[in-house]
C-alpha positions in Angstrom: -164.9 -1.0 59.1 -164.6 2.3 60.4 -161.5 3.3 62.5 -162.8 3.8 65.8 -159.7 3.7 68.1 -159.1 7.6 67.7 -162.7 8.1 69.4 -162.2 6.3 72.3 -161.5 7.2 75.8 -159.9 5.0 78.4 -162.0 4.3 81.2 -160.9 4.5 84.8 -160.1 1.3 86.3 -159.5 0.0 90.1 -157.5 -2.3 91.5 -159.6 -5.0 93.6 -158.9 -4.8 97.4 -161.0 -5.9 100.7 -163.6 -3.2 101.3 -163.4 -1.9 104.8 -166.6 -2.7 107.3 -169.2 -0.1 107.5 -173.0 -0.1 108.0 -175.0 -1.3 105.2 -178.0 0.8 104.5 -180.6 0.3 101.8 -183.1 3.3 101.2 -185.9 3.6 98.8 -185.5 6.9 97.2 -188.2 6.8 94.6 -190.7 4.9 92.6 -190.3 5.1 89.1 -191.7 1.8 87.3 -189.9 -1.0 85.9 -187.9 -2.0 83.0 -187.3 -5.1 81.1 -183.6 -4.9 81.1 -181.2 -4.2 83.9 -179.1 -1.1 82.6 -177.4 1.4 84.8 -178.9 4.9 86.1 -177.0 8.0 85.2 -176.1 10.5 88.0 -174.9 14.3 87.7 -172.8 16.3 90.0 -175.6 17.9 91.7 -177.0 14.4 92.6 -179.7 14.1 90.3 -180.5 10.6 88.8 -182.0 9.8 85.4 -183.1 6.6 84.1 -185.6 5.0 81.7 -188.6 3.3 82.5 -190.8 1.0 80.2 -194.0 2.0 82.2 -195.8 5.1 82.2 -196.0 7.3 78.8 -198.4 6.7 76.0 -200.4 3.5 76.1 -201.1 3.2 72.6 -198.0 1.4 71.5 -198.5 -1.6 69.1 -196.5 -3.7 71.8 -200.0 -3.4 73.8 -198.1 -1.9 76.9 -196.4 1.7 77.8 -194.4 3.3 75.4 -191.9 4.1 78.4 -190.6 7.3 80.1 -187.3 9.4 80.8 -187.3 10.1 84.4 -185.5 12.2 86.8 -184.8 12.0 90.7 -183.7 14.9 92.6 -181.6 14.4 95.7 -184.9 14.8 97.9 -186.6 12.0 95.9 -188.9 14.2 93.9 -189.6 12.3 90.4 -189.9 14.3 87.3 -190.9 12.7 84.0 -189.0 14.5 81.6 -190.4 12.9 78.3 -193.1 10.0 77.5 -192.7 8.1 74.4 -195.6 7.9 71.9 -194.9 5.0 69.8 -194.0 4.9 66.0 -192.7 6.9 64.5 -191.7 8.4 67.9 -189.4 5.7 70.3 -191.2 2.9 72.3 -189.6 1.0 75.3 -187.2 3.1 76.4 -183.9 1.3 77.7 -182.0 1.7 80.6 -178.4 3.4 80.2 -178.8 7.0 79.3 -175.7 9.0 78.4 -175.7 12.7 79.7 -173.5 15.2 78.2 -171.9 18.5 79.3 -175.1 20.5 78.2 -177.5 18.6 80.0 -178.4 16.6 76.8 -179.7 12.9 77.5 -179.1 10.2 74.8 -180.8 6.7 75.0 -182.4 3.9 72.6 -185.6 2.4 72.6 -186.5 -1.2 71.5 -189.1 -0.2 69.4 -190.6 2.8 67.5 -188.8 4.7 64.9 -189.6 4.8 61.1 -189.5 1.1 60.8 -190.8 0.2 64.2 -187.2 -1.5 64.7 -186.1 0.9 67.4 -184.5 4.3 67.8 -181.4 6.3 69.0 -182.7 9.5 70.7 -181.8 13.0 72.1 -183.5 14.6 74.9 -182.6 18.2 75.7 -182.8 20.0 79.0 -185.9 21.7 77.8 -187.6 18.4 77.3 -187.6 18.2 73.4 -186.8 15.0 71.9 -184.9 14.3 68.7 -184.9 10.9 67.1 -181.4 10.7 65.9 -181.4 7.4 64.1 -184.1 4.7 63.3 -183.0 1.3 62.9 -183.9 -0.2 59.5 -183.4 -3.9 60.2 -181.6 -6.6 58.5 -179.4 -7.3 56.7 -177.4 -3.6 56.6 -178.7 -2.2 59.9 -179.5 -3.4 63.6 -182.9 -4.0 65.0 -184.2 -4.2 68.7 -181.5 -2.4 70.8 -181.8 -3.8 74.3 -179.1 -2.0 76.0 -177.9 1.7 76.5 -175.4 3.8 75.2 -172.0 4.9 76.0 -170.2 7.8 74.7 -166.4 9.1 73.9 -165.0 12.3 74.3 -166.1 13.6 71.4 -169.8 12.7 71.7 -170.1 9.9 69.4 -172.7 7.2 70.9 -171.8 3.3 70.8 -174.3 0.6 71.4 -175.6 -2.8 70.3 -178.8 -4.3 68.6 -179.9 -7.8 69.6 -181.2 -8.3 66.2 -180.7 -7.0 62.7 -177.6 -7.3 60.6 -176.9 -10.8 59.0 -179.4 -13.5 58.8 -177.0 -16.1 57.9 -177.8 -18.3 61.0 -180.4 -16.0 62.7 -184.0 -15.4 61.4 -184.1 -12.0 62.5 -180.3 -11.1 62.3 -177.8 -12.1 64.8 -177.3 -8.5 66.0 -175.1 -5.5 65.7 -172.7 -3.1 67.0 -173.3 0.5 65.8 -171.9 4.2 66.3 -174.0 7.3 66.2 -172.5 10.6 65.9 -174.3 13.6 67.6 -175.5 14.7 64.2 -177.2 11.4 63.8 -175.2 9.7 61.2 -174.9 6.0 61.9 -172.1 3.6 61.3 -172.5 -0.2 61.7 -169.4 -1.3 63.0 -169.9 -5.0 63.3 -172.7 -7.6 62.3 -172.6 -10.8 64.2 -173.0 -14.1 61.8 -174.2 -16.3 64.7 -171.3 -18.8 64.6 -168.0 -18.5 66.5 -168.2 -14.8 66.5 -171.3 -14.8 68.8 -174.9 -13.8 68.3 -177.3 -11.5 70.3 -175.6 -8.9 72.2 -178.5 -8.3 74.7 -178.7 -6.1 77.7 -175.2 -5.6 77.9 -173.8 -2.0 77.5 -170.4 -2.0 75.9 -167.3 -1.0 77.6 -164.8 1.5 76.1 -161.2 0.9 77.3 -157.7 1.2 75.5 -159.0 2.0 72.0 -161.4 -0.8 71.7 -165.1 -1.7 72.5 -165.7 -4.9 74.7 -168.9 -6.6 75.4 -170.7 -9.9 75.4 -173.2 -12.0 73.4 -175.9 -14.5 74.8 -175.5 -16.9 72.0 -172.9 -17.9 69.6 -169.4 -19.1 70.2 -168.9 -22.6 71.2 -171.6 -25.0 69.9 -170.7 -28.3 71.4 -172.3 -30.2 74.3 -174.8 -28.2 76.5 -174.6 -25.4 74.0 -175.9 -27.1 71.0 -179.5 -26.1 71.7 -179.2 -22.9 73.4 -182.0 -20.4 72.5 -182.7 -19.7 69.0 -179.0 -20.1 67.7 -176.6 -22.6 69.1 -173.6 -21.6 71.3 -173.0 -20.5 75.0 -172.3 -17.0 74.3 -169.1 -15.0 74.2 -166.8 -12.0 75.5 -165.7 -10.2 72.6 -163.5 -7.3 71.6 -164.0 -4.8 68.8 -161.3 -2.3 67.6 -160.1 -1.2 63.8 -158.9 -4.8 63.0 -162.0 -6.1 63.7 -163.7 -8.5 66.1 -161.9 -10.8 68.3 -163.6 -13.4 70.7 -162.0 -13.1 73.9 -163.6 -16.3 75.3 -166.5 -18.5 74.5 -168.4 -20.0 77.3 -169.3 -23.8 77.4 -171.8 -24.2 80.1 -169.9 -25.0 83.1 -167.9 -22.0 82.8 -170.8 -19.7 82.1 -173.9 -19.7 79.7 -175.8 -16.8 78.2 -174.2 -13.7 79.7 -176.8 -10.8 79.4 -174.4 -8.5 81.5 -171.5 -6.6 80.1 -168.0 -6.5 81.6 -165.9 -4.2 83.4 -162.2 -3.8 83.3 -159.5 -3.0 86.2 -156.1 -1.6 85.5 -154.4 -4.9 84.9 -156.6 -5.7 81.9 -158.7 -8.0 83.6 -162.3 -8.0 82.8 -165.2 -9.1 84.9 -168.6 -10.2 84.5 -171.7 -12.4 85.3 -173.3 -15.3 83.2 -177.1 -15.4 83.6 -176.8 -19.2 83.5 -173.8 -22.2 83.6 -171.9 -22.9 86.3 -173.1 -25.9 88.4 -175.4 -27.8 85.8 -177.5 -29.5 88.7 -178.8 -26.2 89.5 -181.7 -24.8 87.7 -182.8 -28.0 85.8 -179.4 -28.5 84.2 -179.0 -24.9 82.9 -177.2 -23.7 85.7 -177.9 -21.0 88.3 -174.9 -18.6 87.0 -171.8 -17.3 88.1 -169.4 -14.5 88.3 -166.3 -14.7 86.2 -162.7 -13.0 85.4 -160.9 -13.0 82.2 -157.2 -12.0 82.2 -155.6 -10.1 79.5 -154.8 -13.1 77.8 -158.6 -14.5 77.8 -158.0 -17.1 80.5 -161.2 -17.3 82.5 -161.4 -18.2 86.2 -164.7 -18.4 87.8 -164.8 -16.4 90.9 -168.1 -17.6 92.5 -170.5 -20.2 91.2 -174.3 -19.5 92.4 -176.4 -22.3 94.1 -179.9 -20.5 94.2 -181.1 -21.6 97.9 -177.7 -20.2 99.3 -177.2 -17.2 97.3 -179.8 -16.7 94.6 -179.3 -17.4 91.0 -179.6 -15.7 87.4 -177.4 -12.5 87.9 -178.5 -10.3 84.9 -176.9 -6.9 85.8 -173.4 -5.9 85.2 -170.9 -5.6 88.4 -169.8 -2.5 89.8 -166.7 -1.5 91.5 -166.7 -0.3 94.9 -163.4 0.6 97.0 -161.7 -2.3 95.1 -164.7 -4.9 95.5 -167.1 -6.1 93.0 -170.8 -5.7 93.7 -173.7 -7.3 91.5 -176.9 -8.9 92.4 -178.7 -12.3 92.0 -182.2 -13.1 91.9 -184.2 -15.1 94.7 -186.9 -16.8 93.4 -185.9 -19.7 95.6 -184.7 -17.6 98.3 -181.1 -16.5 98.9 -180.8 -13.6 96.4 -179.8 -10.0 96.9 -176.9 -7.7 96.8 -173.6 -9.5 96.8 -169.8 -8.8 96.8 -166.7 -10.5 95.7 -163.3 -10.0 95.2 -160.4 -11.2 92.6 -159.7 -14.1 94.8 -163.0 -15.2 95.0 -164.1 -14.4 98.4 -167.9 -14.0 98.1 -170.4 -12.7 100.4 -174.2 -11.8 100.2 -174.5 -8.4 102.0 -178.3 -7.4 101.4 -181.1 -9.7 100.8 -183.7 -9.2 98.0 -186.1 -11.5 96.3 -185.2 -10.1 93.0 -182.1 -8.8 91.2 -181.4 -5.2 90.9 -180.3 -3.1 88.0 -176.5 -2.6 87.4 -175.5 -0.3 90.2 -173.8 2.9 89.7 -171.4 4.5 92.6 -171.0 8.1 93.9 -168.0 9.8 95.5 -168.8 8.7 98.7 -168.9 5.1 97.8 -172.9 4.8 97.8 -174.4 2.6 95.2 -177.6 3.2 93.1 -180.0 1.2 91.1 -183.4 0.1 90.5 -184.9 -2.7 92.4 -188.8 -3.7 91.8 -189.6 -0.3 90.0 -187.8 1.7 92.8 -184.8 3.7 93.0 -182.6 2.9 95.8 -179.5 3.9 97.7 -177.1 1.4 99.3 -174.3 2.0 101.5 -172.2 -1.1 101.6 
């Protein structure tokens, strides 16, 4: 495997504490259309927000839906669609989680499109000209179907995951990959999951770069006993993994009661603790025996602490977005199908509160210098002052 430690930058970490009280204000900024996964927005120093939507764009994609668009929202709420995807051999179904470089170029992924219709990594320059940097070729040697956005290192190299592609040992369409793409478009597959104890299907989770390693989650694989025997297309309740120049290390394999099917990625504090959400698991009397999900903490040795277990009626269920640090507190969202969902906060001691009710969950939120959080809810960009 290619040595990747030299490329990585250390992500700033925050120590958890109690957030001071202040007015909680939820403001809808713009309507941009929904996206099938919950990746984060991108914000520049001028306050412009950039995102990807699976709506809008060309309607002739072979998925019988829109091909997707890249949009910009200025501080006044004006929406500009910077690019509309056209479908194969261009991209289709743009995924949230864009990377913006110092020159104003945007980088991202599409689930479909490209040469083989297995998805792409693209670049969009400030003039609106798009370049396909890489077309995924599918199993066994390449990935297929990226559902997550990208992250970048200090040299502009891009890192991401594909849900499928790679090894077909235990997965009909491949168990997924971790990849690197250079600014010039050279791709390297850093890891191919085999669907066993190492995990399978890194879904909508953007990777984390920290301390010379990549961290992420898989929705399947890992522990294949008990409730995990029959989960999804491949057994296993999912994993949290680390990938560095020595290879992949599974930091935690979920067993159901401590989490199941983590869609979201992880964030890290200055002590090396990782925090994330599991879409299901926890209280297995909830959600027809699958559990309503939870918030977890992993210490630097991989020991897990469940910080909060969702119970549907009281606090929502099925958290799919990653957590966000704001003034030392973790913020996220849960779905309110049976009421009780919305934006929540929790700290490292497990002190939990619902802070703003919403019937559906939000995308992964990002934070500005003043502590405001930004995300997408029901196709609308919002600002939340916690």
